[in-house]
C-alpha positions as CSV (number, residue, x, y, z in Angstrom):
1,M,-47.0,-6.2,-32.1
2,V,-45.2,-4.0,-29.5
3,N,-42.2,-2.2,-30.7
4,I,-39.0,-3.5,-28.9
5,K,-37.4,0.0,-29.0
6,S,-40.4,1.4,-26.9
7,I,-40.1,-1.5,-24.4
8,L,-36.4,-0.7,-24.1
9,N,-36.8,3.0,-23.6
10,M,-39.6,2.4,-20.8
11,A,-37.3,0.0,-19.1
12,K,-34.6,2.6,-19.2
13,K,-36.8,5.2,-17.7
14,L,-37.8,2.8,-14.8
15,F,-34.3,1.9,-13.9
16,K,-32.6,5.2,-14.7
17,R,-30.5,6.0,-11.7
18,S,-29.9,9.4,-10.0
19,K,-26.8,11.4,-11.0
20,G,-26.7,13.2,-7.6
21,Y,-27.4,11.9,-4.2
22,D,-27.2,13.5,-0.8
23,K,-28.0,11.8,2.7
24,I,-27.5,14.1,5.9
25,T,-28.2,12.5,9.3
26,L,-28.0,14.8,12.3
27,R,-28.4,13.6,15.8
28,L,-28.2,15.8,18.9
29,Y,-29.3,14.7,22.2
30,G,-32.6,13.0,21.2
31,L,-33.3,15.0,18.3
32,D,-32.7,12.9,15.1
33,V,-33.1,14.7,11.7
34,E,-32.4,12.9,8.3
35,I,-32.5,14.3,5.1
36,E,-32.4,12.5,1.8
37,R,-32.1,14.0,-1.8
38,K,-31.8,12.3,-5.3
39,T,-31.5,14.6,-8.3
40,N,-30.9,14.1,-12.0
41,I,-29.0,17.2,-12.6
42,D,-25.3,17.4,-14.0
43,V,-24.5,20.7,-12.2
44,P,-22.4,20.4,-9.0
45,H,-24.2,21.5,-6.0
46,E,-23.9,21.2,-2.3
47,V,-26.2,20.8,0.8
48,T,-25.7,22.7,3.9
49,V,-27.2,22.1,7.3
50,V,-27.3,25.1,9.8
51,V,-27.9,24.6,13.3
52,P,-28.1,28.2,14.9
53,R,-28.0,27.2,18.6
54,V,-28.3,23.8,20.4
55,E,-28.6,23.7,24.1
56,F,-28.6,20.5,26.3
57,R,-29.8,20.7,29.9
58,K,-29.8,18.0,32.3
59,K,-31.4,17.8,35.8
60,N,-29.8,16.0,38.4
61,K,-31.9,15.1,41.4
62,R,-30.4,15.9,44.8
63,R,-31.2,13.5,47.7
């Protein structure tokens, strides 16, 4: 016979939610970057995205 407590503990582990969730979506002229992070820590944290230099060039055809 299966122990009910063990079944409940397994179900809790399967459906345990993340304590921290971060999602960053960065779109720059055709460049799409998406970062998603799920953590189970209680410590406050932050996510930083650093883009040192972005340059957009567009050529116009002259007639």
